[in-house]
C-alpha positions as MATLAB code, in Angstrom:
seq = 'MARTCLLLAMVAMSIGLGIQSSIAAGSENDARGWKLYTNARFGFSIRYPNDWRLGNPLPDGVGVVLSPTVEHSLVALSGHMNVVSGTSQDGRQTIEEFTSAHRRIITELYGKKHITVTWRPDQERPLAGFPGKRLTFTYVDSTLGEVIEHHFMSLGRNEGRGIRVKVPLSGESQLMPMIERMLATYQPGRDQNAVSPLLPKAEPPVAPR';
ca = [
       0.000    0.000    0.000;
       2.801    2.392    0.995;
       4.632    1.603   -2.242;
       1.485    2.336   -4.259;
       1.008    5.685   -2.485;
       4.635    6.611   -3.153;
       4.262    5.710   -6.828;
       1.104    7.811   -7.129;
       2.836   10.726   -5.407;
       5.762   10.508   -7.826;
       3.414   10.394  -10.812;
       1.489   13.400   -9.502;
       4.735   15.301   -8.954;
       5.921   14.483  -12.472;
       2.645   15.693  -13.936;
       2.851   18.874  -11.866;
       6.425   19.581  -12.969;
       5.439   18.913  -16.572;
       2.581   21.391  -16.332;
       4.850   24.020  -14.766;
       7.469   23.525  -17.483;
       4.808   23.818  -20.176;
       3.476   27.020  -18.622;
       6.988   28.536  -18.433;
       7.779   27.554  -22.014;
       4.438   28.897  -23.210;
       4.992   32.178  -21.371;
       8.414   32.614  -22.945;
       7.080   31.858  -26.428;
       4.237   34.359  -25.948;
       6.778   37.081  -25.109;
       9.134   36.579  -28.066;
       7.639   39.495  -29.944;
       8.174   41.868  -27.029;
      10.884   44.517  -26.836;
      14.241   43.497  -25.391;
      16.121   45.389  -22.695;
      19.774   44.513  -22.079;
      21.824   46.062  -19.307;
      25.254   47.063  -20.583;
      26.943   47.000  -17.175;
      25.732   43.694  -15.723;
      24.716   41.926  -18.907;
      21.240   40.796  -17.851;
      18.363   41.018  -20.311;
      14.594   40.712  -20.238;
      11.700   41.176  -22.636;
       8.829   43.527  -21.854;
       5.488   44.339  -23.539;
       5.594   46.646  -26.537;
       3.162   49.128  -25.004;
       5.256   49.657  -21.863;
       7.397   52.788  -21.670;
      11.143   52.453  -21.139;
      12.339   55.094  -18.670;
      15.730   56.646  -18.052;
      18.671   54.520  -16.848;
      19.169   54.194  -13.091;
      22.275   55.825  -11.551;
      25.639   54.263  -12.475;
      23.998   52.206  -15.226;
      22.728   49.562  -12.792;
      19.346   49.234  -14.511;
      16.196   50.950  -15.673;
      12.577   51.636  -14.702;
       9.704   50.474  -16.899;
       6.228   52.001  -16.840;
       3.500   49.373  -17.399;
       0.067   50.213  -18.745;
      -1.459   49.545  -15.312;
      -1.917   53.012  -13.842;
       0.479   54.107  -11.063;
       2.646   50.992  -11.390;
       6.349   50.577  -12.107;
       8.865   47.808  -12.700;
      12.521   48.479  -11.856;
      15.283   46.201  -13.194;
      18.718   46.369  -11.577;
      21.988   44.621  -10.866;
      24.646   45.132   -8.207;
      28.005   43.858   -7.003;
      28.094   41.445   -4.081;
      31.031   42.886   -2.149;
      29.486   43.027    1.344;
      31.110   40.710    3.862;
      29.000   37.816    5.123;
      29.109   34.222    6.287;
      29.486   32.434    2.957;
      32.560   30.286    2.340;
      34.322   33.092    0.493;
      33.254   35.732    2.996;
      30.484   37.336    0.892;
      26.937   37.932    2.021;
      24.460   35.108    1.442;
      21.001   35.475   -0.112;
      19.502   35.151    3.377;
      21.710   37.939    4.733;
      20.998   40.088    1.700;
      17.215   39.721    1.913;
      17.255   40.285    5.676;
      19.152   43.553    5.194;
      16.848   44.505    2.320;
      13.786   43.966    4.509;
      15.277   46.027    7.324;
      16.247   48.904    5.013;
      12.791   49.000    3.388;
      11.045   48.989    6.775;
      13.268   51.795    8.090;
      12.956   53.834    4.884;
       9.153   53.767    4.927;
       9.130   54.201    8.698;
      10.877   57.564    8.295;
       7.887   58.587    6.181;
       5.540   57.332    8.919;
       4.316   54.530    6.652;
       3.743   51.097    8.177;
       4.925   48.184    6.037;
       3.248   44.790    6.337;
       5.418   41.897    5.167;
       4.137   38.656    3.710;
       6.131   35.406    4.102;
       9.181   35.234    1.841;
       9.102   32.733   -1.016;
      11.892   30.793   -2.673;
      11.942   32.059   -6.265;
      14.852   31.268   -8.628;
      15.787   33.985  -11.104;
      17.363   32.941  -14.409;
      18.436   29.635  -12.891;
      20.077   31.154   -9.821;
      18.646   30.655   -6.299;
      16.520   33.624   -5.338;
      13.845   35.071   -3.107;
      10.559   36.867   -3.565;
       9.832   39.492   -0.912;
       6.324   40.951   -0.794;
       4.909   43.747    1.331;
       1.969   46.153    1.424;
       1.434   49.658    2.736;
      -1.055   52.495    2.438;
      -0.157   55.449    0.232;
      -1.906   58.732    0.989;
      -2.691   59.213   -2.709;
      -2.911   55.718   -4.191;
      -4.431   53.866   -1.276;
      -3.194   50.318   -0.598;
      -0.060   49.439   -2.574;
       1.756   46.126   -2.942;
       5.384   45.566   -3.899;
       7.028   42.348   -5.064;
      10.835   42.236   -4.992;
      12.473   39.357   -6.879;
      16.179   38.976   -6.203;
      19.071   36.581   -6.645;
      22.587   36.830   -5.292;
      25.704   35.191   -6.612;
      29.241   35.170   -5.317;
      30.079   38.171   -7.451;
      26.874   39.863   -8.592;
      23.192   40.081   -7.809;
      20.009   40.807   -9.745;
      16.775   42.441   -8.683;
      13.304   43.196  -10.053;
      11.033   45.531   -8.126;
       7.332   45.596   -8.947;
       5.129   48.326   -7.450;
       1.399   48.400   -8.172;
      -1.819   49.510   -6.462;
      -3.348   46.448   -4.805;
      -6.406   46.814   -7.043;
      -4.191   46.340  -10.137;
      -2.105   43.412   -8.859;
      -4.166   40.696  -10.534;
      -3.870   42.549  -13.854;
      -0.105   43.139  -13.725;
       1.403   40.053  -12.079;
       0.559   37.527  -14.853;
       2.490   39.823  -17.205;
       5.396   39.901  -14.747;
       5.529   36.094  -14.696;
       5.704   36.048  -18.491;
       8.553   38.573  -18.335;
      10.467   36.528  -15.767;
      10.338   33.535  -18.113;
      12.473   35.559  -20.575;
      15.000   36.803  -18.013;
      18.658   36.036  -18.810;
      21.511   36.715  -16.357;
      23.996   37.699  -19.071;
      27.200   36.499  -17.484;
      27.948   34.200  -14.563;
      27.117   36.175  -11.448;
      29.097   33.621   -9.420;
      32.331   34.552  -11.173;
      35.269   35.971   -9.220;
      34.808   39.686   -8.582;
      36.916   41.976  -10.785;
      37.161   44.296   -7.760;
      39.332   41.793   -5.887;
      43.000   41.116   -6.720;
      43.654   37.907   -8.603;
      45.484   35.193   -6.729;
      49.106   34.777   -7.751;
      49.842   31.440   -9.478;
      51.902   29.032   -7.369;
      55.636   29.082   -8.046;
      56.973   25.755   -9.303;
      59.793   24.352   -7.135;
      63.256   24.484   -8.713;
];
């Protein structure tokens, strides 16, 4: 009986994974006709709907802000160097440390504006094949009312990637399916786990004479 239950569970899991793969592949195919944004500094790229407006580059060329057709919403794409010390094997910050700091900074930033942020549970969410997190929180804007933000982020040994989605809660169901289709097209560009160019290269060992 136990063996039968295990077999059924494995079959169900296989079907579920197959459905998810089909959905991801279908989403990527649907977005092939969209415009392509490529970041010159960090190399990542992503496709976005043709009727979205591409804004000005973010400072230092780290990314760009897109304006979706959903009113009062924005999507920010960015990259960054992972040079903060942490507890990983090579001394860099881990994704857990990074997201914890991100959560603290966001809470403090909005707190200075006397805005209370309500966090939802974090979710594991790979980005372009790299381990990642999805952080979600809500707050009340004096003009827009209740707003929700979804922050997708991954962190490698050398570089990190981030996508910030801000939308009025009433427009979330309209925008987020489009975001999922975009994420299916996301490409990291180069290996964000590569050795940082900001650190000196190790000297090759000297052969004994």
